[in-house]
N, C-alpha and C positions, 0 to 999 in steps of 0.2 A: 226437397222443395227451390232450395238454390240456384241445381242443375236446370230445374224447370224454370226461375226467374230468367237465368242469363241464355237457354234457348230463347225465350220469348223477346229478350233484348236485340237480340242477333236477328232474330225471323222480322221483327220491326226495322230493326236499321239495314236490312237487304231488303224491305220494300220496298223502303222510303227511299235509297238508292236506286231499284229500279223505275219508279214514281219518275224521280229525276229525270234517271238517264230517257224514258219516252218522252216526257215533255220536252226535252231537250232537241230528240230527235223528231217530234210533231212538230215543232215551232221551226226547227232548221228546213224539214220540208217544204212546210207553207211559206217562209220566206224566199225561198230557192225557186219555188214553181211560181212565183209573182212578176219575175223578169227572166224574158226568155234569153235566151244566149244567144239568138239568130236575130239579127235585123233585117223584115223581110221588104220593109218601104224600100220602094224603087225609084222613090224622085226628090231624093236628096240633093241638093248642089250646092254647098260651101263655098262657092265661088261665087255666087249672088251676090251685088253688094248689097249695104244696110238701105232698106225701101225708105224711100221720101215720104216727106207728110205732108197732107192739106193743112190749114188755115185752121180748119175744124179739126185736128189733132188725128185724121184720119190718115191709112195709108195710101199711098198715089199708085192707081191700079187703073191699066192701059189696056189689058187685054182682057177676052173672056175666054175663058180652054176652049177648046174642039174635041177634048178629049174627056169620052163618055165616063172614064174611070175619077178622073181628076176631084178629089175633093169625096167621092159616090163611096170610094173603096178604099179600104184602111191598108192596103201595100200604094194608095196613090193618094196620101193626106194631101189637106195644102201645109205645106210647110212654112209655118208664118213668122222667122226669127228668132233667134236668140242672142240675148248678150247678155244678161242676168239674171238671174232669179225675181228681182224685184221691177221687173216690165214684162213677166208672161202673161199675165191678166191683161194689163196694159194691151200688147198689142194682137189679145187676140180682140178685143174690144175695137182695136182701130181696124183690122182685116174685119171684122164681121157689121161696124159701120159704115164702111167704104161700098157695101152690098146695096142691092136692089131687087126688086121684081125685074122680071123681062122688058116690063113696061116704065120701068119708075117707080114702083110700087115702094111703100116702104115695108121694109121686111120686120120682123119680130122674128129673135131668136132666144134659144132658152138651152142651157146646157142639161142634157141628160144622163151625163154618166161620161165614162172613163172605158179604155178599152186597150187591149192589143199591145201588152207589154213589150219593150227592146230594149236593149242598150245604147247607152249613149253617152259618150265624154262630157256632155254639158249640164250635167248633173254630180252634187255631191253623192249619190246611192249609186250612179252609175247605171239607171236605168230611167225610164218615163214611160209615159202612159199617152196615148192620144185622146182628144178631147172629143166627145162627141155630143153635136149642138143640134138641133131642131130650128130649123129655118120654116117659116110659116108669112102669107101676106093675103092682103084680100083679093080673093078666086081663085087660090090653089086648094085643090080637093082635098089632098092628102100633105100633111107639113114632109120637108126633106130632113134628110138625114147627113151630116157633114163630117167628114171625120178631120180635125187638126191636130197639126203636132207643132206644139210651143215650142221646142229644144233644138229643131234646127232648121236650117234654110233650104229655099226652093225657089223657083220662079214663081211667083207672086199673077194669082189672074182669079177673074171670078169662074168658078164652075159655071160650066156647060147649065141652062134654061135661066141664070139668072144674070143680073145687070150689075153696070157700075154707074153710083150716084154721081155725079157731076161734079166736078170740082167749079167751087164759086168762091 
């Protein structure tokens, strides 16, 4: 009886240890698979100046991109600038609120997800995600999907097919 009880405790101990190891392995795999070790973003430019602001607290945009990939391809996202974690949502709005439809239409936007993990030195975790934003405006048949990178700097332009709100 004593041997049986000891055997039962040993088996239970080994089983619990195996479960703990399995949980640690699964958690480690999921955590490590969330952040890519290679950055595929091709248009980061850390030499860009801090974007200027309008009186309406939007970024000053002066150019429309001629690159069909700019903002529409995850490898060529709109890099909206990073100063600190407290401003990343603000900078997203500052950029999007500077855009218009191609003929001055008011745009509507909403975040529809995140994607495309990448390494960055601008977060505490060492990794970031692209914001996926849906753009619509009156007359647009199919909403546009833009990729925005809130953690890096790059040349700020309006994507091809959109416009820039006039500075008042």
